C-alpha positions as CSV (number, residue, x, y, z in Angstrom):
1,M,256.6,-133.3,28.7
2,R,259.2,-133.6,31.4
3,R,259.3,-136.6,33.9
4,R,258.2,-135.9,37.5
5,F,260.0,-137.3,40.5
6,F,259.4,-137.0,44.3
7,V,262.1,-135.8,46.6
8,D,262.0,-135.5,50.5
9,Q,262.6,-131.8,50.5
10,F,264.2,-128.7,48.9
11,H,267.1,-127.0,50.6
12,G,268.4,-123.6,49.4
13,G,268.6,-123.9,45.6
14,S,269.2,-127.6,45.4
15,T,268.0,-131.1,46.3
16,V,268.9,-134.7,46.2
17,L,267.0,-137.7,44.7
18,S,268.1,-141.0,46.3
19,G,267.0,-144.6,46.5
20,D,265.2,-146.6,43.8
21,A,264.1,-143.4,41.9
22,A,267.7,-142.2,41.6
23,N,268.8,-145.7,40.4
24,H,266.1,-145.8,37.8
25,L,266.8,-142.3,36.6
26,A,270.5,-143.1,36.4
27,R,270.5,-146.5,35.0
28,V,267.2,-146.9,33.1
29,L,266.6,-143.5,31.8
30,R,270.3,-142.7,31.6
31,A,270.2,-139.1,33.0
32,E,273.1,-136.9,32.4
33,P,274.2,-133.6,34.0
34,G,272.3,-130.7,32.4
35,Q,269.0,-132.5,31.8
36,L,265.7,-130.9,33.2
37,F,263.1,-132.7,35.3
38,E,260.2,-131.7,37.5
39,L,260.5,-132.3,41.2
40,S,257.9,-132.3,43.9
41,D,258.3,-132.5,47.7
42,G,254.4,-132.8,48.1
43,E,254.0,-129.1,48.7
44,S,255.6,-127.3,45.8
45,L,256.9,-128.2,42.3
46,W,260.2,-127.2,40.8
47,L,261.9,-127.4,37.5
48,A,265.4,-128.7,38.2
49,R,268.7,-129.3,36.4
50,T,270.7,-132.4,37.1
51,E,274.2,-131.4,38.4
52,T,275.8,-134.9,39.2
53,V,274.3,-138.3,38.4
54,G,275.3,-141.3,40.5
55,R,273.6,-144.7,41.0
56,E,272.7,-143.8,44.6
57,E,272.1,-140.2,44.4
58,I,271.4,-137.4,41.9
59,H,272.1,-133.8,42.8
60,F,269.9,-131.2,41.3
61,S,270.0,-127.5,41.2
62,L,266.5,-125.7,41.2
63,V,265.8,-123.7,38.1
64,E,262.3,-122.2,38.7
65,Q,259.2,-122.9,40.7
66,I,256.3,-124.2,38.7
67,P,252.8,-122.9,39.8
68,V,250.5,-125.4,41.0
69,S,246.7,-125.1,41.8
70,K,245.2,-127.0,44.9
71,A,242.4,-129.5,44.3
72,P,239.1,-128.1,45.5
73,L,238.2,-131.4,47.1
74,H,239.9,-133.9,49.4
75,L,239.2,-137.4,48.0
76,T,239.3,-140.5,50.4
77,L,238.7,-143.9,48.8
78,L,237.5,-146.7,51.1
79,L,238.5,-149.9,49.2
80,A,237.7,-153.4,50.4
81,I,240.7,-155.8,50.5
82,V,240.4,-158.1,47.6
83,K,242.9,-160.4,45.8
84,F,246.1,-158.4,45.6
85,D,246.4,-158.0,41.9
86,R,242.9,-156.4,41.7
87,F,243.6,-154.3,44.8
88,E,247.0,-153.1,43.3
89,W,245.2,-152.3,40.1
90,A,242.4,-150.4,41.9
91,I,244.9,-148.2,44.0
92,E,247.0,-147.5,40.7
93,K,243.9,-146.2,39.0
94,A,242.7,-144.3,42.1
95,T,245.8,-142.5,42.2
96,E,245.7,-141.5,38.5
97,L,242.1,-140.3,39.2
98,G,243.1,-138.1,42.0
99,A,242.5,-139.9,45.3
100,D,244.2,-138.0,48.1
101,E,244.0,-140.9,50.7
102,I,243.3,-144.7,50.3
103,V,241.9,-146.8,53.3
104,P,242.0,-150.6,52.8
105,L,238.9,-152.1,54.4
106,V,238.5,-155.3,56.1
107,T,234.9,-156.4,55.0
108,E,232.7,-159.3,56.1
109,R,233.7,-161.1,52.7
110,S,237.4,-160.4,52.7
111,E,239.5,-163.5,52.8
112,H,241.4,-164.0,56.2
113,G,244.6,-164.8,54.3
114,L,244.5,-161.5,52.5
115,I,243.8,-159.5,55.5
116,A,246.8,-161.2,57.4
117,A,249.1,-160.5,54.5
118,A,247.9,-157.0,53.9
119,A,250.4,-155.5,56.5
120,K,253.2,-157.1,54.5
121,R,252.0,-155.8,51.2
122,A,251.9,-152.2,52.5
123,L,255.4,-151.3,51.3
124,R,254.7,-152.6,47.8
125,W,251.5,-150.6,47.7
126,E,253.4,-147.4,48.8
127,R,255.8,-148.1,45.8
128,I,252.8,-148.5,43.5
129,L,251.3,-145.3,44.7
130,T,254.5,-143.3,44.2
131,E,255.0,-144.8,40.7
132,S,251.4,-144.0,39.8
133,A,251.5,-140.4,41.0
134,Q,254.7,-139.8,39.2
135,Q,253.2,-141.1,36.0
136,A,250.0,-139.0,36.5
137,R,252.1,-135.9,37.3
138,R,250.5,-135.5,40.6
139,L,251.8,-132.9,43.2
140,R,251.9,-135.6,46.1
141,V,251.6,-139.3,46.5
142,P,248.2,-140.4,48.1
143,F,248.4,-141.2,51.8
144,L,247.8,-145.1,52.4
145,R,246.2,-145.7,55.8
146,G,246.4,-149.0,57.7
147,A,243.6,-151.6,57.2
148,A,240.4,-150.6,58.9
149,K,237.3,-152.4,59.8
150,P,234.1,-150.5,59.1
151,R,231.7,-149.9,62.0
152,V,228.3,-151.2,61.3
153,T,225.3,-149.5,63.1
154,R,222.2,-151.4,63.2
155,P,218.9,-149.6,63.3
156,R,217.2,-149.8,66.7
157,K,213.8,-151.7,66.9
C-alpha cells in the first residue's frame, strides 16, 4: 500500500509537496526519484511519481487519477475541551473514524486554563489531524473549527 500525502493543488500534470511533509518524505522515508505515492488536494486523488527530491520541496509528475467515492454523510463531532493529551487522542481517533469536522466545545466543567490555551494548541491539533488523515488514507483533512460555547435553552415554566 502506498503512502498518501496532502498537497495544496495540482497544476497541469505536476505538483509540489513542501514544508514538514516534504522534509519527512525526503529525510525520514528517504524518497528517491521514480518512487510512486498517492497525493490528495482534498478533492481528487492522484498516483504520482517523484521527479526531484529536496529537503524543502519534492516535485511530482502525475501518473493517473485514482477514483474516489464521496462519503454519504457529513460527520461533525462536538468534542468538549478536556486535558490536552486526551483531547489530542480523541481528534486523532475521530479522524481515523471519518469525522469531517471537529468543533472543540467550552463546557461548564472545562478547566479555564485549558480554554485559554486552546487557541495556542490549534496549530498542533491541525498537524495531528493531517498526520491522522494521511495514515487513515482519507481524501481530505477534517476541518477544525474554533472553540465554541454551546447554547443551552431552558424549558419555559
